[in-house]
N, C-alpha and C positions, 0 to 999 in steps of 0.2 A: 235338761233333767226331766222335764215333763214328757218330751218326746221319747226319751229312753224308757220311761215307765210305761208309756202306751205300747211301745214295741214289745217290751217284755210281757205285758199283759196279753197282747194279741198272740204271741208265741205260746204262752201257757194255754190259752183257750184252744188254739189250733192243735196242740199236742193232746189235750183232753178229748177234743172232738175226734181226732184220728184214732186214739185208743178206743173210744166208745164205739165208733163205727166198726173197728176191727172186731170187737167183742160181739157187736150186732150181727156181723156176717158169719162169725164162727159159731155163735150159740143160738141165734134166733132165726136168721135167714139161712137155714142149713142147706147143704147140698142135696141134689136129687136122690143120691143113694141113702142119705140119712133120713130123708122124708119118708121113704118106704118103711124104715124101721120105726119111726115115731108115729106116723099117721096111718100106716097100713095101706097106703095108696099114693099115687102120684098127685100132689096138690101144688097149687101155685101160692107162693108165700111172698108177700110184699109188705112194705111199711111206708106210709106217706106216698103211695103210688109208685114206689121204686122197688124193683126186685134186687136180688143179691148182686147181680152183675152191674146194675146201675149204681148201687151204693158203692161198688168197687171203683167206679169212675169218680164218684164224689171223694172217696178216700184218696185217690191219686191227685186230684186237683188240690185238696187241702194240704197234702204233703208237699206239693210244689210251692204253694203259698208259704208254708212253714220254712222251706229251704230258702226262699227268697228273702224272708224276714231275717233269717239267721245270717245270711250273707250281708245284708244291710247293717245288721247289728255289729258284725265283725268290722266292717268298713268304718263305721262310726267310732269304733274303739281301736282302730288299727295301731295307733301309737302305743297304747297300753299293752296290746297283744305282743307287739315287737319287743317292748321292754321286758315283759315277763319271759319271753323265749330267751332273751339274752341273759337274763338272770339264771334261768334253769340250765342252760347249756353254754359251756365255755368253748370258744373257738368258732370262727366263721365257717370252716369246712363242715364241722359237725352240725351246726345249725342248718346250713344249706341242705345237707344230706337228709336230715330228719324232716324238715319242712317239705322238701321235694318229694320224699317218700310218702308223707301224709297226703300231699296234694294228689299224687298219682293214685293212691289207694282210694281216696274219696271220689275222684273222677271215675275210676274204674267201677266202683259200686253203683254209680248213677247210670253208666252207659252200657254195662255188661249185657242187659237184656237184648240190646240191638245186635249182638254178635253171637248169640248162642243158637244152636239148632236143637229143637226138642226131639226127644226120643219118640219115634212113631212105631207103634207095635200093632200089627194086624190082629183084629179081634174077630173071631168067628161068632156065629149066632149062639147066643146064650152063654158066652164066655166073659162078657164084660162085668165089671164090679157092680154096676147098677143093676144089671140083669140078675146076677147072683143074689144080691140083696133082696130083690123083688121075689125071687123064687123062695127064699127063706121066710119072708114075712107075709106074703100074700098067696100062698099056694092054693088055698081054698078058693079065693077070689078068681084066680086065673083059671082054675078048673071050671068054674061056672061060666066064665067068659068063653071057654072053648066049646062048651055044650051049647051055649046060646048062639054063637056066631058060626060054629062049624070049624072043623080042623083046618080047612082051607082058608078061613078068614081070620084066623087068630093073629092078633098083633100084640106081641109082648110089650106091656106097658113100660118095662124097663129099657126097651131099645129105643124109645123116642126121648130125645133130650131137647125139648123146645124151650128157648130162652127169649126174653124180651128183646135182646140185642139182635135176634135174627129177623130178617125181612120175610114178608109173605112169600116172595118168590123163592127164597132160600128153603123155606119149609116145603114148598111145592116141589122143588127140584130134588131135595134130599130124600123125601119120603115118597115121591112119585104120586102125589095127590094133586088134582087139578086146583088151580088158584080160584077158578070160578066156583067149584064145589065148596071150597073153604069160605068164600065170601057168602054164599047162600046159606051154608050151615051156621055161620056165626052172625048172620043178619047184617053184614057189612054192605055199604053202598057199592054198586057195580063199578063205580069210578075209582074205587080204592086202588092205589098204585101197588104193584108187586114189589117195588123198591122201598116201601114204607116199613119201618121197624114195628114189630109186634108190640113193643113197649109203648110206642107213640099211638098205635091203634087202640091199645087197651085204655090209655088215658082219655082218648076222645070218645070211644064207644062203650067203655065199661066191660069189655069182654075179659075173660080170665085165661091164663095160660093153660089151665086144666081143660077148658072148653076146646081150645085148639088141639090139645093132646087127644081128647076124646074124638074129635072130628077126624083126626089122622088115623086113629086106631079103628074107628068104625068103617073105614074104607077098606073093604075086603080085597084080597088079591085078585078075585075074579069079577069084581064089581067095576065094570067099564064106565059106569055113569060118573064115578068120582075120580077117574084116572084122566090124565092129560090126553087130549085128542091127538 
């Protein structure tokens, strides 16, 4: 009886935590597009050292723990579950069909992400949702950036989507910016690995994603000093 109470209490706490983290990701650690509308610029938002994507990982882990406790709970009360199913449905064939259908649906809901292919749409310059949101909310700021850096060096802030889950090498390859330039600009040790995630680097060195964003945007198209050799 005491173990059942502990399992139920743990499941309740996990469900509360999963709900709270979901609200945190939806309402507080908002997406890049929403940040432009709320803050008027691209900022880095985190809580307890974790950004939106990293809290998504926590959300997934807690969900797996909850599922495991639920399965354990059912196994401990398997005889009671079987008795209730027999009372609700008359006939072995009907019971087998309903239980089998329920099991297939449950398993399908867990594994369907491994079998889907996302829709990939080519986006031209200035056509993405984040870019359009930036144009609407920070038109004046972008105009000043063009005047300051020159038309040939403009980097639309909405076109860079730098996340803590990305590695230093991925940022370098995606935006054509030298990894050495990024290390120097961010004050990172020269021995920093290009395979290290920005989130890990941030926790160790205290840099912000907005600083990485600015370093990428400040590297002009004709600035060979910040481009890969």
